Jmol script that loads the backbone (N, CA, C; Angstrom):
load data "model"
ATOM      1  N   MET A   1      -7.322  -4.521 -10.171  1.00  0.00           N
ATOM      2  CA  MET A   1      -6.572  -3.449  -9.235  1.00  0.00           C
ATOM      3  C   MET A   1      -7.225  -3.786  -7.891  1.00  0.00           C
ATOM      4  N   LYS A   2      -6.356  -3.563  -6.900  1.00  0.00           N
ATOM      5  CA  LYS A   2      -6.729  -3.643  -5.400  1.00  0.00           C
ATOM      6  C   LYS A   2      -6.508  -2.460  -4.778  1.00  0.00           C
ATOM      7  N   ARG A   3      -7.262  -2.212  -3.670  1.00  0.00           N
ATOM      8  CA  ARG A   3      -7.044  -0.923  -2.889  1.00  0.00           C
ATOM      9  C   ARG A   3      -6.891  -1.373  -1.471  1.00  0.00           C
ATOM     10  N   TYR A   4      -5.672  -0.860  -0.905  1.00  0.00           N
ATOM     11  CA  TYR A   4      -5.711  -1.203   0.617  1.00  0.00           C
ATOM     12  C   TYR A   4      -5.428   0.232   1.153  1.00  0.00           C
ATOM     13  N   CYS A   5      -6.159   0.269   2.559  1.00  0.00           N
ATOM     14  CA  CYS A   5      -5.742   1.470   3.439  1.00  0.00           C
ATOM     15  C   CYS A   5      -5.215   1.017   4.704  1.00  0.00           C
ATOM     16  N   LEU A   6      -4.255   1.677   5.104  1.00  0.00           N
ATOM     17  CA  LEU A   6      -3.480   1.389   6.299  1.00  0.00           C
ATOM     18  C   LEU A   6      -3.384   2.603   7.082  1.00  0.00           C
ATOM     19  N   ALA A   7      -3.237   2.336   8.509  1.00  0.00           N
ATOM     20  CA  ALA A   7      -2.996   3.428   9.451  1.00  0.00           C
ATOM     21  C   ALA A   7      -1.767   3.255  10.344  1.00  0.00           C
ATOM     22  N   LEU A   8      -1.063   4.440  10.765  1.00  0.00           N
ATOM     23  CA  LEU A   8      -0.015   4.503  11.638  1.00  0.00           C
ATOM     24  C   LEU A   8      -0.085   5.858  12.203  1.00  0.00           C
ATOM     25  N   ASP A   9       0.594   5.845  13.440  1.00  0.00           N
ATOM     26  CA  ASP A   9       0.546   7.052  14.115  1.00  0.00           C
ATOM     27  C   ASP A   9       1.962   7.738  13.935  1.00  0.00           C
ATOM     28  N   LEU A  10       2.303   8.917  14.093  1.00  0.00           N
ATOM     29  CA  LEU A  10       3.334   9.653  14.236  1.00  0.00           C
ATOM     30  C   LEU A  10       3.583  10.050  15.695  1.00  0.00           C
ATOM     31  N   LYS A  11       4.863  10.177  16.090  1.00  0.00           N
ATOM     32  CA  LYS A  11       5.019  10.801  17.632  1.00  0.00           C
ATOM     33  C   LYS A  11       4.450  12.179  17.492  1.00  0.00           C
ATOM     34  N   ASP A  12       3.768  12.362  18.573  1.00  0.00           N
ATOM     35  CA  ASP A  12       2.939  13.632  18.701  1.00  0.00           C
ATOM     36  C   ASP A  12       3.873  15.087  19.016  1.00  0.00           C
ATOM     37  N   ASP A  13       4.701  15.200  18.123  1.00  0.00           N
ATOM     38  CA  ASP A  13       5.694  16.373  18.091  1.00  0.00           C
ATOM     39  C   ASP A  13       5.798  17.152  16.889  1.00  0.00           C
ATOM     40  N   PRO A  14       5.283  18.376  17.090  1.00  0.00           N
ATOM     41  CA  PRO A  14       5.189  19.186  15.836  1.00  0.00           C
ATOM     42  C   PRO A  14       6.444  19.356  15.095  1.00  0.00           C
ATOM     43  N   GLN A  15       7.629  19.308  15.604  1.00  0.00           N
ATOM     44  CA  GLN A  15       8.879  19.342  14.984  1.00  0.00           C
ATOM     45  C   GLN A  15       9.096  18.096  14.188  1.00  0.00           C
ATOM     46  N   LEU A  16       8.817  16.859  14.767  1.00  0.00           N
ATOM     47  CA  LEU A  16       9.088  15.668  14.125  1.00  0.00           C
ATOM     48  C   LEU A  16       8.072  15.420  13.101  1.00  0.00           C
ATOM     49  N   ILE A  17       6.682  15.864  13.197  1.00  0.00           N
ATOM     50  CA  ILE A  17       5.741  15.785  12.176  1.00  0.00           C
ATOM     51  C   ILE A  17       6.232  16.691  10.827  1.00  0.00           C
ATOM     52  N   ALA A  18       6.805  17.762  11.253  1.00  0.00           N
ATOM     53  CA  ALA A  18       7.167  18.539  10.069  1.00  0.00           C
ATOM     54  C   ALA A  18       8.272  18.040   9.293  1.00  0.00           C
ATOM     55  N   GLU A  19       9.417  17.394  10.051  1.00  0.00           N
ATOM     56  CA  GLU A  19      10.409  16.655   9.448  1.00  0.00           C
ATOM     57  C   GLU A  19       9.801  15.279   8.689  1.00  0.00           C
ATOM     58  N   TYR A  20       8.957  14.753   9.000  1.00  0.00           N
ATOM     59  CA  TYR A  20       8.417  13.701   8.458  1.00  0.00           C
ATOM     60  C   TYR A  20       7.660  13.991   7.174  1.00  0.00           C
ATOM     61  N   GLU A  21       6.991  15.029   7.180  1.00  0.00           N
ATOM     62  CA  GLU A  21       6.465  15.539   5.875  1.00  0.00           C
ATOM     63  C   GLU A  21       7.560  16.038   5.005  1.00  0.00           C
ATOM     64  N   TYR A  22       8.523  16.617   5.369  1.00  0.00           N
ATOM     65  CA  TYR A  22       9.665  17.046   4.449  1.00  0.00           C
ATOM     66  C   TYR A  22      10.193  16.031   3.794  1.00  0.00           C
ATOM     67  N   TRP A  23      10.276  14.762   4.448  1.00  0.00           N
ATOM     68  CA  TRP A  23      10.879  13.717   3.665  1.00  0.00           C
ATOM     69  C   TRP A  23       9.962  13.109   2.830  1.00  0.00           C
ATOM     70  N   HIS A  24       8.671  13.509   2.854  1.00  0.00           N
ATOM     71  CA  HIS A  24       7.592  12.784   1.900  1.00  0.00           C
ATOM     72  C   HIS A  24       7.124  13.809   0.835  1.00  0.00           C
ATOM     73  N   LYS A  25       7.900  14.878   0.764  1.00  0.00           N
ATOM     74  CA  LYS A  25       7.627  15.735  -0.456  1.00  0.00           C
ATOM     75  C   LYS A  25       8.365  15.155  -1.605  1.00  0.00           C
ATOM     76  N   ALA A  26       7.869  15.241  -2.848  1.00  0.00           N
ATOM     77  CA  ALA A  26       8.365  14.652  -3.880  1.00  0.00           C
ATOM     78  C   ALA A  26       9.781  14.955  -4.246  1.00  0.00           C
ATOM     79  N   GLU A  27      10.341  16.161  -3.869  1.00  0.00           N
ATOM     80  CA  GLU A  27      11.562  16.434  -4.225  1.00  0.00           C
ATOM     81  C   GLU A  27      12.577  15.976  -3.152  1.00  0.00           C
ATOM     82  N   ASN A  28      12.137  15.546  -1.996  1.00  0.00           N
ATOM     83  CA  ASN A  28      12.997  14.967  -0.937  1.00  0.00           C
ATOM     84  C   ASN A  28      13.130  13.527  -0.813  1.00  0.00           C
ATOM     85  N   GLY A  29      12.089  12.870  -1.453  1.00  0.00           N
ATOM     86  CA  GLY A  29      11.949  11.297  -1.283  1.00  0.00           C
ATOM     87  C   GLY A  29      13.177  10.612  -1.977  1.00  0.00           C
ATOM     88  N   TRP A  30      13.463   9.442  -1.624  1.00  0.00           N
ATOM     89  CA  TRP A  30      14.551   8.685  -1.991  1.00  0.00           C
ATOM     90  C   TRP A  30      14.054   7.915  -3.347  1.00  0.00           C
ATOM     91  N   PRO A  31      14.822   8.069  -4.357  1.00  0.00           N
ATOM     92  CA  PRO A  31      14.470   7.305  -5.541  1.00  0.00           C
ATOM     93  C   PRO A  31      14.392   5.728  -5.478  1.00  0.00           C
ATOM     94  N   GLU A  32      15.287   5.233  -4.719  1.00  0.00           N
ATOM     95  CA  GLU A  32      15.233   3.875  -4.291  1.00  0.00           C
ATOM     96  C   GLU A  32      14.010   3.381  -3.737  1.00  0.00           C
ATOM     97  N   ILE A  33      13.376   4.169  -2.908  1.00  0.00           N
ATOM     98  CA  ILE A  33      12.320   3.961  -2.145  1.00  0.00           C
ATOM     99  C   ILE A  33      11.146   3.958  -3.092  1.00  0.00           C
ATOM    100  N   LYS A  34      10.898   4.975  -4.114  1.00  0.00           N
ATOM    101  CA  LYS A  34       9.853   5.008  -5.115  1.00  0.00           C
ATOM    102  C   LYS A  34      10.004   3.638  -5.987  1.00  0.00           C
ATOM    103  N   ARG A  35      11.203   3.386  -6.486  1.00  0.00           N
ATOM    104  CA  ARG A  35      11.456   2.325  -7.143  1.00  0.00           C
ATOM    105  C   ARG A  35      11.005   0.841  -6.630  1.00  0.00           C
ATOM    106  N   SER A  36      11.178   0.843  -5.406  1.00  0.00           N
ATOM    107  CA  SER A  36      10.712  -0.510  -4.442  1.00  0.00           C
ATOM    108  C   SER A  36       9.351  -0.474  -4.569  1.00  0.00           C
ATOM    109  N   ILE A  37       8.582   0.519  -4.240  1.00  0.00           N
ATOM    110  CA  ILE A  37       7.173   0.636  -4.341  1.00  0.00           C
ATOM    111  C   ILE A  37       6.713   0.223  -5.741  1.00  0.00           C
ATOM    112  N   LEU A  38       7.118   0.827  -6.668  1.00  0.00           N
ATOM    113  CA  LEU A  38       6.698   0.621  -8.080  1.00  0.00           C
ATOM    114  C   LEU A  38       7.074  -0.944  -8.385  1.00  0.00           C
ATOM    115  N   ASP A  39       8.174  -1.510  -8.193  1.00  0.00           N
ATOM    116  CA  ASP A  39       8.691  -2.855  -8.497  1.00  0.00           C
ATOM    117  C   ASP A  39       7.692  -3.843  -7.822  1.00  0.00           C
ATOM    118  N   ALA A  40       7.098  -3.504  -6.702  1.00  0.00           N
ATOM    119  CA  ALA A  40       6.217  -4.396  -6.046  1.00  0.00           C
ATOM    120  C   ALA A  40       4.845  -4.548  -6.518  1.00  0.00           C
ATOM    121  N   GLY A  41       4.547  -3.601  -7.497  1.00  0.00           N
ATOM    122  CA  GLY A  41       3.268  -3.670  -8.033  1.00  0.00           C
ATOM    123  C   GLY A  41       2.288  -2.770  -7.485  1.00  0.00           C
ATOM    124  N   ILE A  42       2.842  -1.746  -6.826  1.00  0.00           N
ATOM    125  CA  ILE A  42       2.160  -0.537  -6.172  1.00  0.00           C
ATOM    126  C   ILE A  42       1.988   0.392  -7.189  1.00  0.00           C
ATOM    127  N   THR A  43       0.817   0.732  -7.703  1.00  0.00           N
ATOM    128  CA  THR A  43       0.569   1.705  -8.738  1.00  0.00           C
ATOM    129  C   THR A  43       0.221   3.237  -8.242  1.00  0.00           C
ATOM    130  N   GLU A  44      -0.446   3.252  -7.178  1.00  0.00           N
ATOM    131  CA  GLU A  44      -0.674   4.608  -6.646  1.00  0.00           C
ATOM    132  C   GLU A  44      -0.432   4.472  -5.138  1.00  0.00           C
ATOM    133  N   MET A  45      -0.056   5.593  -4.542  1.00  0.00           N
ATOM    134  CA  MET A  45       0.007   5.570  -2.974  1.00  0.00           C
ATOM    135  C   MET A  45      -0.082   7.132  -2.833  1.00  0.00           C
ATOM    136  N   GLN A  46      -0.916   7.133  -1.694  1.00  0.00           N
ATOM    137  CA  GLN A  46      -0.997   8.534  -1.039  1.00  0.00           C
ATOM    138  C   GLN A  46      -1.047   8.221   0.465  1.00  0.00           C
ATOM    139  N   ILE A  47      -0.597   9.309   1.145  1.00  0.00           N
ATOM    140  CA  ILE A  47      -0.466   9.313   2.605  1.00  0.00           C
ATOM    141  C   ILE A  47      -1.140  10.684   2.940  1.00  0.00           C
ATOM    142  N   TYR A  48      -2.231  10.475   4.033  1.00  0.00           N
ATOM    143  CA  TYR A  48      -2.917  11.585   4.553  1.00  0.00           C
ATOM    144  C   TYR A  48      -2.572  11.706   5.980  1.00  0.00           C
ATOM    145  N   ARG A  49      -2.731  12.868   6.631  1.00  0.00           N
ATOM    146  CA  ARG A  49      -2.582  13.127   8.014  1.00  0.00           C
ATOM    147  C   ARG A  49      -3.621  14.052   8.652  1.00  0.00           C
ATOM    148  N   THR A  50      -3.995  13.603   9.729  1.00  0.00           N
ATOM    149  CA  THR A  50      -4.742  14.565  10.646  1.00  0.00           C
ATOM    150  C   THR A  50      -4.165  14.339  12.120  1.00  0.00           C
ATOM    151  N   GLY A  51      -3.686  15.450  12.691  1.00  0.00           N
ATOM    152  CA  GLY A  51      -3.056  15.420  13.982  1.00  0.00           C
ATOM    153  C   GLY A  51      -1.749  14.529  13.888  1.00  0.00           C
ATOM    154  N   ASN A  52      -1.554  13.552  14.600  1.00  0.00           N
ATOM    155  CA  ASN A  52      -0.461  12.595  14.293  1.00  0.00           C
ATOM    156  C   ASN A  52      -0.785  11.234  13.775  1.00  0.00           C
ATOM    157  N   ARG A  53      -2.109  11.060  13.190  1.00  0.00           N
ATOM    158  CA  ARG A  53      -2.472   9.986  12.717  1.00  0.00           C
ATOM    159  C   ARG A  53      -2.297  10.120  11.169  1.00  0.00           C
ATOM    160  N   LEU A  54      -1.799   8.835  10.529  1.00  0.00           N
ATOM    161  CA  LEU A  54      -1.541   8.673   9.123  1.00  0.00           C
ATOM    162  C   LEU A  54      -2.412   7.835   8.519  1.00  0.00           C
ATOM    163  N   MET A  55      -3.032   8.048   7.309  1.00  0.00           N
ATOM    164  CA  MET A  55      -3.668   6.922   6.661  1.00  0.00           C
ATOM    165  C   MET A  55      -2.871   6.955   5.142  1.00  0.00           C
ATOM    166  N   MET A  56      -2.614   5.725   4.787  1.00  0.00           N
ATOM    167  CA  MET A  56      -1.968   5.433   3.645  1.00  0.00           C
ATOM    168  C   MET A  56      -3.210   4.609   2.573  1.00  0.00           C
ATOM    169  N   ILE A  57      -3.215   5.169   1.428  1.00  0.00           N
ATOM    170  CA  ILE A  57      -4.050   4.520   0.441  1.00  0.00           C
ATOM    171  C   ILE A  57      -3.156   3.889  -0.636  1.00  0.00           C
ATOM    172  N   MET A  58      -3.220   2.667  -0.893  1.00  0.00           N
ATOM    173  CA  MET A  58      -2.350   2.178  -2.040  1.00  0.00           C
ATOM    174  C   MET A  58      -3.412   1.373  -2.953  1.00  0.00           C
ATOM    175  N   GLU A  59      -2.866   1.584  -4.198  1.00  0.00           N
ATOM    176  CA  GLU A  59      -3.754   0.798  -5.143  1.00  0.00           C
ATOM    177  C   GLU A  59      -2.593  -0.078  -6.012  1.00  0.00           C
ATOM    178  N   THR A  60      -3.061  -1.368  -6.185  1.00  0.00           N
ATOM    179  CA  THR A  60      -1.864  -2.270  -6.689  1.00  0.00           C
ATOM    180  C   THR A  60      -2.347  -3.019  -7.875  1.00  0.00           C
ATOM    181  N   ASN A  61      -1.442  -3.679  -8.639  1.00  0.00           N
ATOM    182  CA  ASN A  61      -1.989  -4.422  -9.696  1.00  0.00           C
ATOM    183  C   ASN A  61      -2.407  -5.886  -9.053  1.00  0.00           C
ATOM    184  N   ASP A  62      -2.772  -6.631  -9.858  1.00  0.00           N
ATOM    185  CA  ASP A  62      -3.418  -7.940  -9.331  1.00  0.00           C
ATOM    186  C   ASP A  62      -2.401  -8.974  -8.904  1.00  0.00           C
ATOM    187  N   GLN A  63      -1.081  -8.643  -9.315  1.00  0.00           N
ATOM    188  CA  GLN A  63      -0.065  -9.463  -8.825  1.00  0.00           C
ATOM    189  C   GLN A  63       0.543  -9.069  -7.540  1.00  0.00           C
ATOM    190  N   PHE A  64       0.153  -8.037  -7.041  1.00  0.00           N
ATOM    191  CA  PHE A  64       0.772  -7.564  -5.747  1.00  0.00           C
ATOM    192  C   PHE A  64       0.573  -8.581  -4.757  1.00  0.00           C
ATOM    193  N   ASN A  65       1.938  -8.771  -3.963  1.00  0.00           N
ATOM    194  CA  ASN A  65       1.754  -9.706  -2.920  1.00  0.00           C
ATOM    195  C   ASN A  65       2.497  -8.968  -1.561  1.00  0.00           C
ATOM    196  N   ALA A  66       1.761  -8.914  -0.537  1.00  0.00           N
ATOM    197  CA  ALA A  66       2.385  -8.158   0.479  1.00  0.00           C
ATOM    198  C   ALA A  66       3.696  -8.855   1.200  1.00  0.00           C
ATOM    199  N   ALA A  67       3.494 -10.106   1.214  1.00  0.00           N
ATOM    200  CA  ALA A  67       4.593 -10.982   1.899  1.00  0.00           C
ATOM    201  C   ALA A  67       5.896 -10.838   0.824  1.00  0.00           C
ATOM    202  N   ALA A  68       5.588 -10.861  -0.368  1.00  0.00           N
ATOM    203  CA  ALA A  68       6.839 -10.847  -1.334  1.00  0.00           C
ATOM    204  C   ALA A  68       7.514  -9.363  -1.119  1.00  0.00           C
ATOM    205  N   LYS A  69       6.596  -8.241  -1.125  1.00  0.00           N
ATOM    206  CA  LYS A  69       7.065  -6.896  -0.873  1.00  0.00           C
ATOM    207  C   LYS A  69       7.797  -6.769   0.627  1.00  0.00           C
ATOM    208  N   ALA A  70       7.393  -7.359   1.687  1.00  0.00           N
ATOM    209  CA  ALA A  70       8.125  -7.518   2.860  1.00  0.00           C
ATOM    210  C   ALA A  70       9.352  -7.997   2.701  1.00  0.00           C
ATOM    211  N   ALA A  71       9.506  -9.160   2.030  1.00  0.00           N
ATOM    212  CA  ALA A  71      10.636  -9.921   1.806  1.00  0.00           C
ATOM    213  C   ALA A  71      11.766  -9.283   0.940  1.00  0.00           C
ATOM    214  N   ALA A  72      11.182  -8.604   0.038  1.00  0.00           N
ATOM    215  CA  ALA A  72      12.094  -7.694  -0.861  1.00  0.00           C
ATOM    216  C   ALA A  72      12.632  -6.623  -0.060  1.00  0.00           C
ATOM    217  N   ASP A  73      11.645  -5.801   0.772  1.00  0.00           N
ATOM    218  CA  ASP A  73      12.246  -4.746   1.625  1.00  0.00           C
ATOM    219  C   ASP A  73      13.153  -5.094   2.662  1.00  0.00           C
ATOM    220  N   ALA A  74      13.033  -6.386   3.261  1.00  0.00           N
ATOM    221  CA  ALA A  74      14.093  -6.811   4.425  1.00  0.00           C
ATOM    222  C   ALA A  74      15.226  -7.072   3.663  1.00  0.00           C
ATOM    223  N   ALA A  75      15.234  -7.375   2.407  1.00  0.00           N
ATOM    224  CA  ALA A  75      16.456  -7.566   1.807  1.00  0.00           C
ATOM    225  C   ALA A  75      17.443  -6.511   1.042  1.00  0.00           C
ATOM    226  N   ASN A  76      16.509  -5.238   1.123  1.00  0.00           N
ATOM    227  CA  ASN A  76      17.146  -4.050   0.484  1.00  0.00           C
ATOM    228  C   ASN A  76      17.691  -3.138   1.477  1.00  0.00           C
ATOM    229  N   PRO A  77      19.078  -3.012   1.315  1.00  0.00           N
ATOM    230  CA  PRO A  77      19.554  -1.925   2.391  1.00  0.00           C
ATOM    231  C   PRO A  77      19.071  -0.685   2.424  1.00  0.00           C
ATOM    232  N   LYS A  78      18.799  -0.181   1.257  1.00  0.00           N
ATOM    233  CA  LYS A  78      18.302   1.289   1.195  1.00  0.00           C
ATOM    234  C   LYS A  78      16.984   1.394   1.879  1.00  0.00           C
ATOM    235  N   VAL A  79      16.075   0.374   1.546  1.00  0.00           N
ATOM    236  CA  VAL A  79      14.761   0.378   2.112  1.00  0.00           C
ATOM    237  C   VAL A  79      14.904   0.310   3.677  1.00  0.00           C
ATOM    238  N   GLN A  80      15.940  -0.609   4.251  1.00  0.00           N
ATOM    239  CA  GLN A  80      15.836  -0.657   5.447  1.00  0.00           C
ATOM    240  C   GLN A  80      16.505   0.603   6.168  1.00  0.00           C
ATOM    241  N   GLU A  81      17.439   1.367   5.497  1.00  0.00           N
ATOM    242  CA  GLU A  81      17.889   2.663   5.977  1.00  0.00           C
ATOM    243  C   GLU A  81      16.719   3.689   6.076  1.00  0.00           C
ATOM    244  N   TRP A  82      15.929   3.711   5.099  1.00  0.00           N
ATOM    245  CA  TRP A  82      14.677   4.472   4.955  1.00  0.00           C
ATOM    246  C   TRP A  82      13.675   4.374   6.099  1.00  0.00           C
ATOM    247  N   GLU A  83      13.525   2.857   6.384  1.00  0.00           N
ATOM    248  CA  GLU A  83      12.650   2.503   7.526  1.00  0.00           C
ATOM    249  C   GLU A  83      13.077   2.856   8.946  1.00  0.00           C
ATOM    250  N   ARG A  84      14.559   2.789   9.017  1.00  0.00           N
ATOM    251  CA  ARG A  84      15.204   3.169  10.407  1.00  0.00           C
ATOM    252  C   ARG A  84      15.017   4.809  10.503  1.00  0.00           C
ATOM    253  N   LEU A  85      15.140   5.435   9.370  1.00  0.00           N
ATOM    254  CA  LEU A  85      15.016   7.054   9.443  1.00  0.00           C
ATOM    255  C   LEU A  85      13.490   7.265   9.613  1.00  0.00           C
ATOM    256  N   MET A  86      12.436   6.590   9.185  1.00  0.00           N
ATOM    257  CA  MET A  86      11.008   6.864   9.381  1.00  0.00           C
ATOM    258  C   MET A  86      10.635   6.494  10.705  1.00  0.00           C
ATOM    259  N   TRP A  87      11.416   5.476  11.309  1.00  0.00           N
ATOM    260  CA  TRP A  87      11.030   5.065  12.721  1.00  0.00           C
ATOM    261  C   TRP A  87      11.031   6.027  13.730  1.00  0.00           C
ATOM    262  N   LYS A  88      12.229   7.027  13.318  1.00  0.00           N
ATOM    263  CA  LYS A  88      12.405   8.192  14.035  1.00  0.00           C
ATOM    264  C   LYS A  88      11.101   9.062  14.492  1.00  0.00           C
ATOM    265  N   PHE A  89      10.135   9.076  13.435  1.00  0.00           N
ATOM    266  CA  PHE A  89       8.855   9.745  13.427  1.00  0.00           C
ATOM    267  C   PHE A  89       7.778   8.976  13.934  1.00  0.00           C
ATOM    268  N   GLN A  90       7.820   7.729  13.601  1.00  0.00           N
ATOM    269  CA  GLN A  90       6.484   7.066  13.711  1.00  0.00           C
ATOM    270  C   GLN A  90       6.546   6.157  14.981  1.00  0.00           C
ATOM    271  N   GLN A  91       5.247   5.765  15.457  1.00  0.00           N
ATOM    272  CA  GLN A  91       4.952   5.036  16.523  1.00  0.00           C
ATOM    273  C   GLN A  91       3.854   4.118  16.131  1.00  0.00           C
ATOM    274  N   PRO A  92       3.806   2.835  16.837  1.00  0.00           N
ATOM    275  CA  PRO A  92       2.709   1.905  16.499  1.00  0.00           C
ATOM    276  C   PRO A  92       1.456   2.446  17.035  1.00  0.00           C
ATOM    277  N   LEU A  93       0.499   2.005  16.428  1.00  0.00           N
ATOM    278  CA  LEU A  93      -0.947   2.192  16.965  1.00  0.00           C
ATOM    279  C   LEU A  93      -1.061   1.314  18.122  1.00  0.00           C
ATOM    280  N   PRO A  94      -2.175   2.050  19.157  1.00  0.00           N
ATOM    281  CA  PRO A  94      -2.045   1.243  20.459  1.00  0.00           C
ATOM    282  C   PRO A  94      -2.285  -0.263  20.447  1.00  0.00           C
ATOM    283  N   TRP A  95      -3.050  -0.573  19.338  1.00  0.00           N
ATOM    284  CA  TRP A  95      -3.447  -1.986  19.121  1.00  0.00           C
ATOM    285  C   TRP A  95      -2.611  -2.802  18.324  1.00  0.00           C
ATOM    286  N   ALA A  96      -1.480  -2.121  17.879  1.00  0.00           N
ATOM    287  CA  ALA A  96      -0.489  -3.116  17.060  1.00  0.00           C
ATOM    288  C   ALA A  96       0.144  -4.067  17.673  1.00  0.00           C
ATOM    289  N   LYS A  97       0.508  -5.141  16.979  1.00  0.00           N
ATOM    290  CA  LYS A  97       1.231  -6.336  17.718  1.00  0.00           C
ATOM    291  C   LYS A  97       2.704  -5.801  17.713  1.00  0.00           C
ATOM    292  N   GLU A  98       3.664  -6.559  18.458  1.00  0.00           N
ATOM    293  CA  GLU A  98       5.106  -6.178  18.452  1.00  0.00           C
ATOM    294  C   GLU A  98       5.575  -6.231  17.026  1.00  0.00           C
ATOM    295  N   GLY A  99       6.093  -5.205  16.848  1.00  0.00           N
ATOM    296  CA  GLY A  99       6.944  -4.968  15.415  1.00  0.00           C
ATOM    297  C   GLY A  99       6.075  -4.605  14.372  1.00  0.00           C
ATOM    298  N   GLU A 100       4.817  -4.382  14.528  1.00  0.00           N
ATOM    299  CA  GLU A 100       3.882  -3.761  13.466  1.00  0.00           C
ATOM    300  C   GLU A 100       3.961  -2.419  13.192  1.00  0.00           C
ATOM    301  N   LYS A 101       4.002  -1.938  12.036  1.00  0.00           N
ATOM    302  CA  LYS A 101       3.939  -0.606  11.772  1.00  0.00           C
ATOM    303  C   LYS A 101       2.533  -0.076  11.076  1.00  0.00           C
ATOM    304  N   TRP A 102       2.549  -0.071  10.089  1.00  0.00           N
ATOM    305  CA  TRP A 102       1.307   0.159   9.244  1.00  0.00           C
ATOM    306  C   TRP A 102       0.426  -0.930   9.510  1.00  0.00           C
ATOM    307  N   ILE A 103      -0.863  -0.550   9.843  1.00  0.00           N
ATOM    308  CA  ILE A 103      -1.790  -1.606  10.122  1.00  0.00           C
ATOM    309  C   ILE A 103      -3.052  -1.569   8.958  1.00  0.00           C
ATOM    310  N   LEU A 104      -3.304  -2.518   8.533  1.00  0.00           N
ATOM    311  CA  LEU A 104      -4.241  -2.701   7.476  1.00  0.00           C
ATOM    312  C   LEU A 104      -5.650  -2.327   7.993  1.00  0.00           C
ATOM    313  N   MET A 105      -6.400  -1.397   7.357  1.00  0.00           N
ATOM    314  CA  MET A 105      -7.599  -0.878   8.009  1.00  0.00           C
ATOM    315  C   MET A 105      -8.827  -1.734   7.122  1.00  0.00           C
ATOM    316  N   GLU A 106      -9.984  -1.976   7.831  1.00  0.00           N
ATOM    317  CA  GLU A 106     -10.992  -2.818   7.377  1.00  0.00           C
ATOM    318  C   GLU A 106     -12.024  -1.848   6.684  1.00  0.00           C
ATOM    319  N   GLN A 107     -12.531  -2.083   5.630  1.00  0.00           N
ATOM    320  CA  GLN A 107     -13.547  -1.099   4.970  1.00  0.00           C
ATOM    321  C   GLN A 107     -14.738  -1.606   5.691  1.00  0.00           C
ATOM    322  N   ILE A 108     -15.603  -0.530   6.097  1.00  0.00           N
ATOM    323  CA  ILE A 108     -16.918  -0.758   6.861  1.00  0.00           C
ATOM    324  C   ILE A 108     -17.959   0.045   6.020  1.00  0.00           C
ATOM    325  N   PHE A 109     -17.674   0.615   5.085  1.00  0.00           N
ATOM    326  CA  PHE A 109     -18.855   1.275   4.439  1.00  0.00           C
ATOM    327  C   PHE A 109     -18.169   1.671   3.031  1.00  0.00           C
ATOM    328  N   GLN A 110     -19.233   1.663   1.998  1.00  0.00           N
ATOM    329  CA  GLN A 110     -19.006   2.033   0.534  1.00  0.00           C
ATOM    330  C   GLN A 110     -20.207   2.519  -0.099  1.00  0.00           C
ATOM    331  N   LEU A 111     -20.148   3.603  -0.575  1.00  0.00           N
ATOM    332  CA  LEU A 111     -21.395   4.026  -1.397  1.00  0.00           C
ATOM    333  C   LEU A 111     -21.219   3.770  -2.852  1.00  0.00           C
TER     334      LEU A 111
END
end "model"
wireframe off; spacefill off
backbone 0.3
color backbone group
């Protein structure tokens, strides 16, 4: 198992943040998105928020390949539709490169 932590910002607008959270409730999520996550080898995923900063924790099987997941997502029209909807709420971190959304975080401490 591998664990990844990623960060992304939401637009700092309470109404948009509330709508983003609405789409991430279990009953409102799209089944095609959940399927694409599981099919990629992601076994657990949580998203946390403080203010407009998001942190995602993903646990994956040993076969998970981020490049393969990105390629599969790019070829999946439903995932692309979801990504366009989510971009309404999201904004890149100040240090993100052009086109980057979720940024992999570096672990700096472990107990």
